[in-house]
TIMAR-500397 format. One line per field, with one value per residue (C-alpha): residue number from 0; residue in one letter; x, y, z. Coordinates in steps of 0.02 Angstrom, whole numbers, plus 32768, in hexadecimal, padded with zeros to 4 digits. Example, Ala and Ser with C-alpha at 12.3 -4.5 7.8 and 13.67 -1.06 7.14 Angstrom:
seq <- (0, 1)
type <- (A, S)
c1 <- (8267, 82AC)
c2 <- (7F1F, 7FCB)
c3 <- (8186, 8165)
***
This chain:
seq <- (0, 1, 2, 3, 4, 5, 6, 7, 8, 9, 10, 11, 12, 13, 14, 15, 16, 17, 18, 19, 20, 21, 22, 23, 24, 25, 26, 27, 28, 29, 30, 31, 32, 33, 34, 35, 36, 37, 38, 39, 40, 41, 42, 43, 44, 45, 46, 47, 48, 49, 50, 51, 52, 53, 54, 55, 56, 57, 58, 59, 60, 61, 62, 63, 64, 65, 66, 67, 68, 69, 70, 71, 72, 73, 74, 75, 76, 77, 78, 79, 80, 81, 82, 83, 84, 85, 86, 87, 88, 89, 90, 91, 92, 93, 94, 95, 96, 97, 98, 99, 100, 101, 102, 103, 104, 105, 106, 107, 108, 109, 110, 111, 112, 113, 114, 115, 116, 117, 118, 119, 120, 121, 122, 123, 124, 125, 126, 127, 128, 129, 130, 131, 132, 133, 134, 135, 136, 137, 138, 139, 140, 141, 142, 143, 144, 145, 146, 147, 148, 149, 150, 151, 152, 153, 154, 155, 156, 157, 158, 159, 160, 161, 162, 163, 164, 165, 166, 167, 168, 169, 170, 171, 172, 173, 174, 175, 176, 177, 178, 179, 180, 181, 182, 183, 184, 185, 186, 187, 188, 189, 190, 191, 192, 193, 194, 195, 196, 197, 198, 199, 200, 201, 202, 203, 204, 205, 206, 207, 208, 209, 210, 211, 212, 213, 214, 215, 216, 217, 218, 219, 220, 221, 222, 223, 224, 225, 226, 227, 228, 229, 230, 231, 232, 233, 234, 235, 236, 237, 238, 239, 240, 241, 242, 243, 244, 245, 246, 247, 248, 249, 250, 251, 252, 253, 254, 255, 256, 257, 258, 259, 260, 261, 262, 263, 264, 265, 266, 267, 268, 269, 270, 271, 272, 273, 274, 275, 276, 277, 278, 279, 280, 281, 282, 283, 284, 285, 286, 287, 288, 289, 290, 291, 292, 293, 294, 295, 296, 297, 298, 299, 300, 301, 302, 303, 304, 305, 306, 307, 308, 309, 310, 311, 312, 313, 314, 315, 316, 317, 318, 319, 320, 321, 322, 323, 324, 325, 326, 327, 328, 329, 330, 331, 332, 333, 334, 335, 336, 337, 338, 339, 340, 341, 342, 343, 344, 345, 346, 347, 348, 349, 350, 351, 352)
type <- (X, X, X, X, X, X, X, X, X, X, X, X, X, X, X, X, X, X, X, X, X, X, X, X, X, X, X, X, X, X, X, X, X, X, X, X, X, X, X, X, X, X, X, X, X, X, X, X, X, X, X, X, X, X, X, X, X, X, X, X, X, X, X, X, X, X, X, X, X, X, X, X, X, X, X, X, X, X, X, X, X, X, X, X, X, X, X, X, X, X, X, X, X, X, X, X, X, X, X, X, X, X, X, X, X, X, X, X, X, X, X, X, X, X, X, X, X, X, X, X, X, X, X, X, X, X, X, X, X, X, X, X, X, X, X, X, X, X, X, X, X, X, X, X, X, X, X, X, X, X, X, X, X, X, X, X, X, X, X, X, X, X, X, X, X, X, X, X, X, X, X, X, X, X, X, X, X, X, X, X, X, X, X, X, X, X, X, X, X, X, X, X, X, X, X, X, X, X, X, X, X, X, X, X, X, X, X, X, X, X, X, X, X, X, X, X, X, X, X, X, X, X, X, X, X, X, X, X, X, X, X, X, X, X, X, X, X, X, X, X, X, X, X, X, X, X, X, X, X, X, X, X, X, X, X, X, X, X, X, X, X, X, X, X, X, X, X, X, X, X, X, X, X, X, X, X, X, X, X, X, X, X, X, X, X, X, X, X, X, X, X, X, X, X, X, X, X, X, X, X, X, X, X, X, X, X, X, X, X, X, X, X, X, X, X, X, X, X, X, X, X, X, X, X, X, X, X, X, X, X, X, X, X, X, X, X, X, X, X, X, X, X, X, X, X, X, X, X, X, X, X, X, X)
c1 <- (7C24, 7C17, 7CB0, 7CCC, 7D41, 7D67, 7DBD, 7D85, 7DB8, 7DAA, 7E0F, 7DEB, 7E82, 7E88, 7E78, 7E75, 7DC9, 7D62, 7D5E, 7CB4, 7C84, 7CB5, 7D40, 7DDC, 7E54, 7E54, 7ED6, 7ED1, 7F32, 7F32, 7F84, 7F8D, 7EF2, 7F55, 7F3D, 7E97, 7E2B, 7E9B, 7EB2, 7DF5, 7DE8, 7E76, 7E3B, 7D8D, 7DD1, 7E53, 7DD5, 7D8D, 7E34, 7E6C, 7EF5, 7E86, 7DE4, 7D89, 7E00, 7DC4, 7E2D, 7E0E, 7E6A, 7E58, 7E8A, 7EBD, 7F5C, 8010, 803D, 7FB3, 7FD2, 808A, 805A, 7FDB, 8059, 80E4, 8070, 8040, 7F87, 7F7E, 7FCF, 8011, 8028, 801F, 8082, 80B0, 8160, 81DA, 81F2, 8273, 8301, 82A6, 8204, 8263, 82C1, 821E, 81C9, 825D, 8262, 81AB, 81AD, 8256, 828D, 8211, 81F4, 81B2, 814D, 8127, 8076, 8049, 8076, 8010, 8013, 8000, 7F9C, 7F7B, 7EBE, 7E55, 7DA2, 7D91, 7D01, 7D11, 7D96, 7E27, 7EBE, 7F4B, 8008, 806D, 8122, 8166, 8183, 80D0, 808A, 80F9, 80BE, 8008, 801D, 807C, 7FEF, 805A, 7FDA, 7F33, 7ECF, 7EC0, 7EDF, 7F8E, 8006, 8077, 7FEA, 7FBD, 8072, 8071, 7FBE, 7FA9, 7F14, 7EB4, 7E1E, 7E4F, 7DBF, 7DBF, 7DBA, 7E23, 7E97, 7E65, 7EEB, 7EB2, 7F35, 7F3A, 7F1D, 7F55, 7FFF, 800C, 8083, 802F, 8061, 8113, 812B, 80D3, 8136, 81D9, 81BB, 819E, 8229, 82A8, 8284, 825B, 82CA, 824E, 81C6, 823F, 8264, 81B3, 814D, 81CC, 81B5, 8170, 80CF, 809F, 80DA, 80BB, 8043, 8044, 7F9A, 7EFD, 7E8A, 7EA6, 7E43, 7E60, 7E96, 7E9F, 7DE2, 7DCB, 7E3A, 7DE2, 7D36, 7D67, 7DB2, 7D13, 7CAA, 7D0B, 7D17, 7DCC, 7E11, 7EB4, 7EF5, 7F5C, 7F1A, 7F42, 7F02, 7E73, 7E25, 7E30, 7DD9, 7D56, 7D25, 7D36, 7DB7, 7E30, 7EE8, 7F7C, 8002, 80A6, 8150, 81D0, 828E, 8294, 8231, 8191, 80E4, 80A1, 7FEF, 7FDF, 7FA8, 7FD6, 8046, 80A8, 80BE, 80FD, 817B, 81BD, 81C6, 821F, 829D, 82C2, 82B8, 8372, 8377, 82D7, 830C, 832B, 82F1, 827E, 82B2, 82ED, 8265, 8216, 821E, 82CF, 8294, 82DF, 8272, 8237, 8183, 8182, 8102, 816F, 8103, 80F6, 8107, 810C, 809F, 80D0, 808D, 80F2, 8101, 816E, 81E8, 81DA, 8125, 80F5, 8057, 808C, 7FDB, 7FB7, 8063, 8043, 7F9F, 7FF2, 8078, 7FF0, 7F96, 8036, 8058, 7FA8, 7FBF, 806A, 8031, 7F7F, 7F43, 7FB4, 7F42, 7EB6, 7F15, 7F0B, 7E4C, 7E56, 7ED9, 7F6E, 800D, 8048, 80F4, 8167, 8179, 8235, 8225, 81A3, 8224, 8272, 81C8, 81AF, 8258, 8222, 8185, 81ED, 824C, 81B8, 81D6, 8194, 81EA, 8244, 8287, 8210, 81E6, 812E, 8115, 80DD, 815E)
c2 <- (8441, 838B, 8341, 8285, 8253, 81AE, 8105, 8071, 7FC2, 7F3D, 7EC8, 7F36, 7F7F, 8039, 80B6, 8173, 81BA, 8215, 82CD, 8312, 83AE, 8447, 83F3, 845F, 83D3, 831D, 82AD, 81EF, 816F, 80B5, 803A, 8002, 7FD5, 7FEA, 80AA, 80B1, 80EC, 8183, 81A6, 81A5, 8228, 8293, 828E, 82C2, 8351, 8396, 83E0, 8445, 849A, 853A, 84E3, 8453, 84AE, 845E, 83CB, 831B, 8293, 81DC, 814D, 8095, 8029, 7F8F, 7F59, 7F93, 7F23, 7F61, 8014, 8008, 7FC3, 804D, 80D2, 8088, 807E, 8135, 810A, 816C, 820A, 81B5, 8106, 80C6, 803C, 7FFF, 7FCE, 8034, 8002, 7F7A, 7F97, 7F45, 7FA4, 8047, 802D, 800D, 80A5, 8117, 80D9, 810A, 81B4, 81E3, 81EE, 81B2, 8200, 8196, 8205, 81B6, 81E4, 8186, 80EE, 805A, 7FB2, 7F0A, 7EA3, 7DEA, 7DD9, 7D41, 7D0A, 7CAB, 7C9E, 7D1F, 7D7D, 7D53, 7DC6, 7D55, 7D65, 7D2C, 7D2F, 7D26, 7C69, 7C47, 7CB9, 7C66, 7BB9, 7BF1, 7C35, 7B9A, 7B2A, 7AD6, 7AFF, 7AB4, 7AD3, 7B67, 7AF0, 7ACA, 7AC7, 7B48, 7BC8, 7B9A, 7BAC, 7C66, 7C7C, 7C12, 7C77, 7C7B, 7C0D, 7BC1, 7B73, 7AC9, 7B15, 7AF2, 7B7C, 7BC8, 7C37, 7CCE, 7D2A, 7DA9, 7D69, 7E0A, 7E5E, 7EB6, 7F26, 7EEC, 7E3A, 7E74, 7EBF, 7E30, 7DA8, 7E07, 7E0D, 7D51, 7D20, 7D8B, 7D26, 7C7A, 7C2F, 7BA5, 7C24, 7C7E, 7BDD, 7B9B, 7C39, 7CC2, 7D7D, 7E00, 7E48, 7D9D, 7CFD, 7C43, 7C26, 7B6F, 7B70, 7BD6, 7C3A, 7CE0, 7D83, 7E28, 7EC0, 7EE1, 7EF2, 7E49, 7DF1, 7E44, 7E17, 7D62, 7D4C, 7D96, 7D14, 7C77, 7C3D, 7C0A, 7C76, 7CD7, 7D5E, 7DFD, 7EAC, 7F62, 7F98, 8005, 7F71, 7F05, 7F88, 7FA8, 7EEF, 7EE3, 7E5A, 7E37, 7E56, 7DF9, 7E47, 7E21, 7E09, 7E89, 7E7C, 7EBF, 7E26, 7E85, 7E57, 7EF8, 7F26, 7F79, 802E, 80D6, 80F5, 8052, 806E, 811D, 80CD, 8066, 8101, 8166, 80DB, 80D6, 8192, 81AC, 811B, 8157, 820B, 8230, 8196, 813D, 8099, 8047, 7FCF, 7FEC, 7F2F, 7F4D, 7FB2, 7F87, 8000, 7FBB, 7FF4, 7FE1, 7F76, 7F0A, 7EFC, 7FB6, 8008, 80AB, 80B9, 8124, 8184, 8170, 8209, 8233, 82BA, 830E, 8338, 8349, 83AC, 8441, 846C, 83BC, 83B0, 844B, 8403, 835B, 83B5, 8413, 836F, 8323, 83BD, 83B1, 82F7, 8313, 83B1, 83D6, 8328, 82D8, 831B, 82A2, 81FD, 81C1, 81C8, 8140, 80DF, 810B, 815E, 8207, 8223, 824F, 830C, 8303, 82B1, 8322, 8397, 8301, 82DB, 8393, 8392, 82FE, 835A, 83F2, 8386, 8388, 83F4, 8410, 83EC, 8492, 8470, 84E6, 84AB, 8483, 847D, 8519, 8563)
c3 <- (7D52, 7D84, 7DD5, 7DCD, 7E59, 7EAD, 7EAF, 7E48, 7E79, 7DF4, 7D88, 7CF1, 7C9A, 7CC4, 7C39, 7C33, 7C5A, 7BD7, 7C07, 7C37, 7BD5, 7C3A, 7C9B, 7C95, 7CBD, 7CF3, 7D43, 7D42, 7DA5, 7DC8, 7E3E, 7EF2, 7F56, 7FF8, 7FFC, 7F9D, 8031, 8054, 7F9A, 7F86, 800F, 7FCB, 7F17, 7F4D, 7FB7, 7F3E, 7EC2, 7F52, 7F74, 7F1F, 7EBC, 7E84, 7E5F, 7DCD, 7DBA, 7D9B, 7DF0, 7DCB, 7E1D, 7DF0, 7E85, 7E21, 7E7C, 7E71, 7DDE, 7D6C, 7DA5, 7D77, 7CCC, 7CAD, 7CE0, 7C74, 7BDE, 7BF7, 7C0E, 7CB1, 7CF5, 7D92, 7DD3, 7E85, 7ED7, 7F85, 7F4E, 7EE6, 7E31, 7E1C, 7D9F, 7D0D, 7D30, 7D43, 7C9F, 7C41, 7C8E, 7C69, 7BB5, 7BA5, 7BF9, 7C3F, 7CF5, 7D78, 7E23, 7EB4, 7F29, 7FD4, 8006, 80A5, 810F, 8146, 819E, 8148, 81C4, 81DA, 81E6, 8212, 822F, 82D2, 834F, 83D7, 8373, 83E9, 83E3, 83AA, 83AF, 8319, 82E4, 8233, 823E, 8273, 81EB, 8168, 819D, 8194, 80E4, 80AA, 80E6, 816B, 81F2, 81C4, 8264, 82D9, 836B, 832D, 83C3, 836F, 8371, 8423, 845B, 8431, 846F, 850C, 854B, 84A8, 8485, 83E0, 837E, 832B, 827D, 81E2, 81A8, 8101, 80B4, 804D, 7FE7, 7F5B, 7EAB, 7E56, 7E46, 7EED, 7F4C, 7FEC, 7FBD, 7F95, 8041, 809D, 8045, 805B, 8117, 811C, 80A3, 8101, 819E, 815A, 80D3, 80AD, 8087, 8014, 7FB6, 7FA9, 7F94, 7F6E, 7F7E, 7F09, 7EC5, 7E7D, 7ED3, 7EC7, 7F56, 7F86, 7FDA, 7FF2, 7F83, 7F2F, 7F31, 7ED9, 7F3A, 7FF4, 7FF3, 7FA1, 801F, 80B3, 806D, 8050, 80FE, 8147, 80EC, 811F, 81D5, 81F5, 8169, 8177, 8101, 80F7, 80D7, 80FA, 81A5, 8165, 810C, 81A9, 8212, 818D, 818F, 824D, 823D, 82CC, 82A9, 82F1, 835C, 8301, 8350, 8318, 8316, 83C8, 83FF, 8428, 83EA, 83A0, 8371, 82C5, 82DF, 8290, 8327, 8317, 825C, 8286, 82FB, 8269, 81FA, 827E, 829C, 81E0, 81C0, 81A2, 8127, 80D3, 80B5, 7FFE, 7FA1, 801E, 7FCE, 806F, 80A6, 8150, 8167, 81A6, 823C, 82E4, 8346, 83ED, 83D2, 8314, 82BA, 824A, 81AC, 8185, 80DC, 807D, 7FE3, 7F4E, 7EBA, 7E1A, 7DAA, 7D17, 7D4A, 7CA0, 7C79, 7BC2, 7BE8, 7C53, 7C8B, 7CC2, 7D11, 7D7B, 7DB7, 7DDD, 7E42, 7EA0, 7EC6, 7F09, 7F74, 7FBC, 7FE3, 8033, 808F, 80CB, 809E, 8121, 81AB, 8179, 816B, 8220, 821B, 8197, 81FE, 8191, 81CF, 818E, 8144, 81D8, 81E7, 81DD, 8132, 80E3, 809C, 8044, 7FF8, 7FC9, 7F73, 7F09, 7ED1, 7EA3, 7E25, 7DAE, 7D14, 7C66, 7BC0, 7BC9, 7C77, 7CD2, 7D82, 7D9B, 7E58, 7EB4, 7F29)
***
């Protein structure tokens, strides 16, 4: 039996895949590009496990906004987003399919990437980043950049801002970090999955932003850490609330998660942007799968629950190799409890115990 597994990144509207003859069961999802590399790995590995044998898993990495829409319209079995559904989104989804469960799957860092000769390691704070992305700094030799980086060789290059053009959870977390610190950014640009960028050029997905920054000397953008490392782009050290400039790594994201673990337990809705951890990278985020708590197809629901248990269990061992951060161990039971909420139309629980 041929298994078709993998992530597709495009602007195309996701739709349910056509089953291949002989497939026993297929699952489809759509949404965030932020976790696409680890989802690609997980969805390829799951059919080789005992619980997932013979299953086809397809994931369309089209951005959180399109993923939420596909999930709400019941065109996919699960959605994926880097920010929890807002009240309006949640109400629409619940009207379409009943209660929704957010399942945290992994954590990652949103990095500030740039393309400068010699790839200097730069320090930035929220104010400097906000000014860059509002177009207030037009050259890399601006004194405000030099003030934080006195030893760096800053080139005489214009600043070219690259931002997301699609509805993006990465954008929502990035703009929330800047708007929380800089009122002017909040007024002029705003915060959310889609914002009114006042300068720069757009690109679709984390991969599109990374590729565009790589192509333009002097460009600056924001992407999840895995995409920065894949394109060999330098990342800025960012000042956290403790006043330390912190390099984005799986360990410094873990420090943010550990600092926020008590607030995260249960609903995981508390943003990691509020971390006060001394060693915490300040632009860290959970990413989530969205599933309907009540599954109309019991067989598919059991397989979906098994997939989630694999991702939250054995799959966590592989995330650091792709530069993500696993769910803190002390919170994994909270995640497992969420998965155990899934049930069929008769109220029968679907997750294995």
